[in-house]
N, C-alpha and C positions, 0 to 999 in steps of 0.2 A: 333499291334508291328510294331517298324519301322523299315524301308528300313536302309542297311548296309550306303546307300549314305544320307541319313535324319541324321543317326548319326553323321556322317563326317561334315554334313554342322553342326549339332549343338556346336561340337569340335569347325569346325574352328569360329564358328559364336561368339564362348566365349570369344575363342585368340582374335578377332578381338577388341570384345568390352575391354579387358587388355591391357594396352595399357604400360604394362613393363613387358608381357608375365606372364601367368597364372602357379601354381603348379596342378599338379594331382589329390590334393585335389580338390581346385577350378574345375578342369576341370568336375568332381566327381560329385559334385554337380550342376556344371551352365548346363552341359550337359545330367545330368541322365543317365549317364552310367555302371554298375559295370567296381569298380577298374581294375583289370584286362582282362574282355575286353576291354579298355580302353586302359593300355600299348598295347596290341598287335593290336592297331588300331591307336597308334601314333607312332607307331613302325613304322608300312607300312605308313603312312605321311611325318616320316621323310625318307624312304629310298625315297619317289617319291620328294623330296625339298616338299614337302606342309608345311609344321612347322622345326621350327628350336628351336636347345636346346640356350641358352641365359645365362645370367649369371653370375657370376664369378666358381661357382660348377655346372655352368652347368643344374641345375636344377629347370628353368622356360622355359618352349613353351610359343614362337611365333611363329605368322603364317609371311608367306611370300611370295613374290609376287606372284609366280605364286599359294597358299592358296589364299591369295585374289580374282586371275582370276580366281578360281576355284571355291569360293563362287560365285563372282558376277556371272557368267554364267551361275551356278544355279538356280539364285536368277529371269534371264531372264526368264530360260525357265519356271520355275515356276509358274510365272506372264503371261508370252505366254499361260499358259499350261490353267491354271484355266481361263484366257478368253474366251479359246474355249470352257471352262465346262466341262475341268479333274479336278482332285484334285491327286495334286504327293506327298504332303504329311501326 
């Protein structure tokens, strides 16, 4: 079972790969998270300024600079941990 941080990283990674943002249905597929859980996490990520709503109807999620920094720091930590023989994924 994935940890909450790993699920958040998967969401942010999916958003980073989508140039113009992504709808919830796209994120459900790409991050492999149930709809209800995804909406809860997106609300939390919105409050913490890791993602933002964009588009005319505000129905696309996009990663923010803070979200990109979190993702980058996680990748650095994950690489560091793997070099020490630890598995964080």
